[in-house]
N, C-alpha and C positions, 0 to 999 in steps of 0.2 A: 152641204147646201141640200135645201130641201123646198119643193113646191107643194106648199099644202093644200091649193086647187087640185091639184091632180089625185095627190095623195086623197083628198078625200071624195074626190070625182070616182075615181076606182075602186074605193073600199065598197059600195055594194055590190058589184059585179063580179066581186071573186068569194065564192064560197070555198075551194079547197085549198091545202097547204101547197100543193105544186106551181099555183100561180103567185101564191106570196113573194118569191124571188124575184119574179118580173114586177109586180105590181111596186115592190119597194125600188127596184131599179130606176122606173119611171118617175117614182118620186124624187128620186137623188138627181135625176136630169136639173141642169143648170138653169136658173130663175128664166130665162127667155126663151126656154123650148117649153112649149105645150103637146101634149099627145093624147089621143084618145084609143082605147083598145076594146075592139068588138069580136063578138063571138058568136058563130053561128054550129051548126051540127058538124060543118065537111072544112071548117077553116078559121083562123083568126086574121082579124084586120086592124092592123097598126098602122094609124093616122098620126104625123109628127109633122108640127107646124116649124118649117126650115127657110124663115124670108131672106132673101136676097142668096140663095144656095141654086147654084144650077148643075146641071148634068154633069158636065167638064169635072166639077171642083166636089163631087160626092163619090162614094165609095162605100157600099152596103155589101156585108158579105155574111153568110151562114156557114160558121166555124164550129161544127160538131153541135154542142146544144147551148150554144151562145150565138146570139145576131151583135154583129159589129157594125156602126154606123160612124163614119170619118166625114165632116161636111167643113166645107170653107165658104165663107160669103164674102162678097166682094163689097165694098165701101167705096161709095165716091165723095171726094173731098171738095167741094166747091173751091172754084179760086177765090183768093183773097179771104178766105176764112180759116181758122184754127182751132181745135179741140179744147174745149175747155173742160168738160167731162166728156169721156169715151166709157161706156158702160155696154157696149153692143157688143160682144166677143167676135172676132172673126173664124173661131174653130169650135167646133162642136166632134169630140170625139166620145163614144157612148159604147159600152158593152153591155148587150141586154139580155140573163138568161133566157131561155124559151121554155115553154112548158113542155113535159115529157111526152105530151103527143104530138109535139108538132113533126111532119113527116120531113126528111133531109133534103128532099126533092120537091119541084114543082111551085117553089116559092114566086113570085111575081112581084113587080113594083114600078109605081109611076110617079112622075117628079112634074105638078102640075102649080104653076105659079106659086111656088114655095111651101107648097104641101107634098110631102113624101106619103105615100099610101102604099105598104107593103100588105099582100096578101098571104098568108104564111098556111098552106093546108096541114090536114090535121092526117094522124096515120089513121087506119080503119083499125077500129078495135078490134076487129076480129080477122084483121090479116095475120096469118101466122107464119113462121118461117121454120122451113123444114132443117133439120142438124142431120147430117150424113154421117151414119156409126158404121167405123171400120170393125170387121168381124175377125178375131184371130191374128195372129203374127205382127200386130201392131204393136207400139208403145203404149198406146193408151189402154192395152189389156191390162195393165200394171196398176192402172189406177184405181 
């Protein structure tokens, strides 16, 4: 299933290979789901419309290099009515690959009137991690 409006909307915003996996995954979201992806020097901002979803039925997790979104919407069926067509899904389960420069910590999210906004900070490009080196007598000397 593909949302051509999303695929076409995001195409100009992505210039490098690392983002193509996320763009493709956003394009594969179910038809009733609309999303925007924005980028600044410091973070990505992912905005997803989830009408009918409340905070008690929403679970968003960063799992390594993937973003997992599980949502359930409530639908009220008025008395004396029955469904002839029921095309609005109750559930959304999405797993989106993240760009490689997304930091694993510091993500923030808000849900306001059915719009989920996630701020995903970027890792500092100059950030370095020190690697301890053992000297003599360790098994790593054999490498």
